[in-house]
Structures are given as C-alpha cells and as structure tokens.
C-alpha positions in Angstrom: 3.9 -9.0 39.5 5.1 -10.6 42.7 1.7 -12.0 43.6 1.6 -14.5 40.8 2.7 -18.1 41.2 4.1 -18.7 37.7 3.8 -22.5 38.0 0.0 -22.1 37.4 0.7 -21.0 33.8 1.1 -24.7 33.0 -2.5 -25.2 34.1 -3.9 -22.6 31.7 -5.0 -24.5 28.6 -6.5 -22.8 25.5 -9.4 -24.0 23.5 -6.9 -25.7 21.3 -5.3 -27.7 24.2 -2.1 -25.7 24.5 -0.6 -24.9 27.9 0.3 -21.2 28.2 3.4 -21.8 30.2 4.7 -24.2 27.5 3.8 -21.9 24.6 5.5 -19.0 26.3 8.8 -20.9 26.3 8.7 -21.0 22.5 7.0 -17.7 21.7 5.7 -14.7 23.7 2.0 -14.9 24.6 0.0 -11.7 24.1 -2.8 -12.5 26.6 -5.8 -10.1 26.7 -8.4 -10.4 29.4 -11.7 -9.0 28.1 -14.6 -7.4 29.8 -18.0 -9.0 28.9 -18.8 -9.1 25.2 -21.7 -6.7 25.5 -19.3 -4.0 26.7 -18.6 -1.2 24.3 -15.0 -1.1 25.3 -14.6 -4.9 24.9 -15.9 -4.6 21.3 -13.6 -1.6 20.7 -10.6 -3.7 22.0 -11.6 -6.6 19.7 -11.8 -4.3 16.7 -8.4 -2.7 17.5 -6.7 -6.0 18.1 -8.1 -7.4 14.9 -6.3 -4.7 13.0 -3.1 -5.5 15.0 -3.4 -9.3 14.8 -1.1 -9.7 11.7 1.6 -7.5 13.3 1.4 -9.3 16.6 1.7 -12.7 15.0 4.4 -11.5 12.6 6.4 -10.3 15.6 6.5 -13.9 16.9 3.8 -13.5 19.5 0.7 -15.7 20.0 -2.5 -13.9 20.7 -4.7 -15.4 23.4 -7.9 -14.0 24.8 -9.5 -14.8 28.2 -13.2 -14.2 28.3 -16.3 -15.0 30.5 -18.5 -16.7 27.9 -18.8 -20.3 26.7 -16.3 -21.0 23.9 -19.0 -21.3 21.2 -20.4 -17.9 22.0 -17.0 -16.4 22.3 -16.0 -17.7 18.8 -19.0 -16.0 17.3 -17.7 -12.7 18.6 -14.1 -13.4 17.5 -15.5 -14.3 14.0 -17.5 -11.1 13.9 -14.3 -9.1 14.5 -12.2 -11.1 12.0 -10.4 -13.0 14.7 -11.3 -16.4 13.4 -9.2 -19.2 14.9 -7.7 -17.1 17.7 -6.7 -19.0 20.8 -8.9 -18.3 23.8 -9.7 -19.5 27.4 -13.2 -19.5 28.9 -13.2 -18.3 32.5 -16.9 -17.7 33.4 -16.1 -17.7 37.2 -13.3 -15.1 36.7 -10.7 -17.2 38.6 -8.0 -16.4 36.1 -8.8 -12.7 36.2 -8.3 -12.9 39.9 -5.1 -14.9 39.6 -3.7 -12.1 37.4 -4.7 -9.4 39.9 -7.7 -8.0 37.9 -10.3 -6.6 40.2 -14.0 -6.0 40.2 -14.5 -2.4 39.2 -16.0 0.3 41.4 -18.9 2.5 40.3 -16.4 5.2 39.2 -14.2 2.8 37.3 -17.2 1.4 35.4 -19.6 4.3 35.1 -17.6 7.5 35.9 -17.6 10.6 33.7 -14.6 9.4 31.8 -16.3 6.1 30.9 -19.5 7.9 29.8 -17.5 10.3 27.5 -15.4 7.4 26.0 -18.5 5.2 25.9 -20.3 7.7 23.7 -17.2 8.0 21.5 -16.6 4.2 21.1 -20.3 3.1 21.2 -22.0 5.8 19.1 -19.4 7.6 17.1 -17.2 4.6 16.3 -20.2 2.2 16.1 -19.2 -0.4 18.6 -22.6 -0.2 20.3 -23.6 -2.3 23.4 -24.9 -5.7 23.7 -26.2 -8.2 26.3 -24.2 -8.9 29.4 -22.3 -12.1 29.1 -20.3 -12.6 32.2 -19.5 -10.4 35.2 -20.3 -6.7 34.3 -18.0 -5.6 37.2 -14.9 -7.5 36.0 -12.0 -5.2 34.9 -9.8 -6.2 31.9 -6.1 -6.3 31.4 -3.3 -7.3 29.0 -0.3 -9.4 29.9 2.8 -10.4 27.8 4.1 -13.7 29.0 7.5 -15.0 27.9 9.5 -17.9 29.2 6.9 -18.7 31.8 6.9 -15.1 33.2 4.9 -12.0 32.8 7.3 -9.5 31.3 4.9 -6.6 30.6 1.3 -5.8 31.5 -1.4 -3.2 31.4 -4.1 -3.2 34.1 -7.1 -1.0 33.4 -7.8 1.6 36.0 -11.1 2.4 34.3 -13.2 0.3 32.0 -12.7 2.9 29.3 -8.8 2.8 29.4 -7.1 2.0 26.1 -3.9 0.1 26.3 -1.0 1.2 24.1 -0.7 -2.1 22.3 2.4 -1.0 20.4 4.3 -0.2 23.6 3.3 -3.5 25.1 4.4 -5.4 22.0 7.9 -3.7 22.1 9.0 -5.9 25.0 8.6 -9.2 23.2 9.1 -8.6 19.5 11.1 -11.3 17.8 14.5 -10.2 16.5 
C-alpha cells in the first residue's frame, strides 16, 4: 500500500483514546472499515466478526472498527452484535476511508446482480435485514491488519457484497 503515509497512524485515535500507530507496535490491529450500519452486508460482517472476536483477541490482535456514525449510535450496534466495549473510530466525513484507499462504490459494485443475490441470502435467509442509512451509502468497506506501524495485510472490497476471508487475514499477524 504505497499510497499511505504511515505517520498518520499516530493521529488515528480510538474512542478509548488510544493511538493506532502506538497500539500496533505492541500488538497487531485488526481494523475493519464498515459500510453504513443499515447495510445488510455491514450487519453480516458485524455478526461474523462477533463470532471471531475471541479468536482475534486470543491471537494477540486488537479489534478496531471504523464507522460513519456518531460513537453513541455505533455502540448500540456493537452491543446488538455482542461486540460490547470494542474499540472504534467515528469517521462521518469518510476521511480515513479515503486515506486507506477505500473508494465510493459504483452502481454495479453496490447494486449489481451479485449484490442482489448475496443481499437476499444475507438479508432475508440469514436474517440480517436492512436498516436506515447512517453515513455514506456509496462508501466501500475494507479490512486492514496493522503491525509495527505498517499495513501488513488487507482486503479491499470490489463489491459491497464481498466477504473477506478473516482467517486468512489473521494468519499474517497471529502471536506465536
């Protein structure tokens, strides 16, 4: 990820007052940039990461979410998905998304056939539903593993419906 100025990681501060750059020198940071909380795929990601939280933390990684809501509203979603107390960063203007190279989605990326099919599966069959738009509905998500002040692995969604392989991402940073 050559386009990133890693010095800015010291300016990223979680809701608990921790600097991402500093934290990443002590433990890997599993940073997930979410779509808006009303998005079926955002809800699906929260549910899946909730089931992996213990494994991620046991592996020595710190889970951090970046979202577009106010912190209080975000915490209600995290609590709903059994992610109480998780570290997070509010970015309603999407400046961090842009810094990490996450783009605004095109019609096809957001509403293409693949997204409709997966949306039916995740929203209806798996019960994640949809909700109100909180943030930029065009913003694409991504996942970044940060260690020692550098991004060592990442997954950037090509479609809003993509599902990262969280296990593969975690493999790069598991504590010995």
